N, C-alpha and C positions, 0 to 999 in steps of 0.2 A: 699823200695826194691820192685821190681815188680817180680812176678813169676807166671807161669802158673800152675793151679791146675788140669787141665784136658787137654787132647789132643784136637786138633781141631775137632769139630763135626759139620757136615753140614755147614761149612763156619763160624762157630762161635767159639770164644775162650773165655773161662771164665778166667778172671784175678782177682786175689785177691791182694789187696794192704796191705802192712804191715808197721806198725811203731813198731820197735822192734819185739816183738813176737805176737802182736795183729793183728788179721785180721780185715780189715776195711770195707769190703763190706757191712756189716750191718749198720755201721755208715753212709756210703754214701747213703744207701737206706733211712735211717731215715731223713737225711738232705734233700734228694730229695722229700720225702713225705711232709715235712713241706713247702718247697719252692713251690711245685706244688699248694698248696692252697693259696699262697701269691704272685703269679705272678713272681716266680723265685727268690725271695729274702728271707733271714732269718736274724734274730737278734742274736747277741752274747748271750744275756740272754736266748733266746729260746733254743739255742744249749746246753748251760751249764745246763739249767733246764731239758734237756732230757738226761743228763749224759755224754755229750761229753766234754772232758777235754779241757782247754785253750791251752794246748800243741798240741792237735790234731787239734784244730781250726787253730793255728798258722802254723802247717805243711801244712794244706790245703791252706792257704793263700800263703805260699811260693811256693807250687806246682802249683798254679793257679787254683785250684778247686773252691776256694772261691775268690771273688774279692771285695775289700772294696768299698762301695758306699758312706756311711756316717760312722761316728764313731759308731762302734758296729753294723753295718748293712752291709750285704754282698749279692752280686749276686752269684748265684750258677752256676759255669761253664763258664760263659761268661758275657760280658757287655751289650749285646743286650737285654735290659729289656723292656717289654711292658709297656704301660701306667699304667695298673693295678699294675704292680710290683713297679713302681715309687711311686704310691700313697700309697701302702702298706709300702714301705721303709720309707716314710715320717712319717708314723704312728707308726712304730716299735720303 
């Protein structure tokens, strides 16, 4: 479910994503933080280890926010992964 939490301010719109009644913007920020250190990729075990549920991971896969590269390894947001990301993906 997509909903706006604030009106447009200076051309920006803050959008919160929900699964049921949980707000997911903190989860997305956590995923992005991990991925930024690893060339845009994250591991399933890394996400679960940080408290992200398998259901939430599956939802992100279905929504296209995570893209499966290898079993248990995901690109965040898109498939255009730099070489560093591919190397990290092989090690995860």
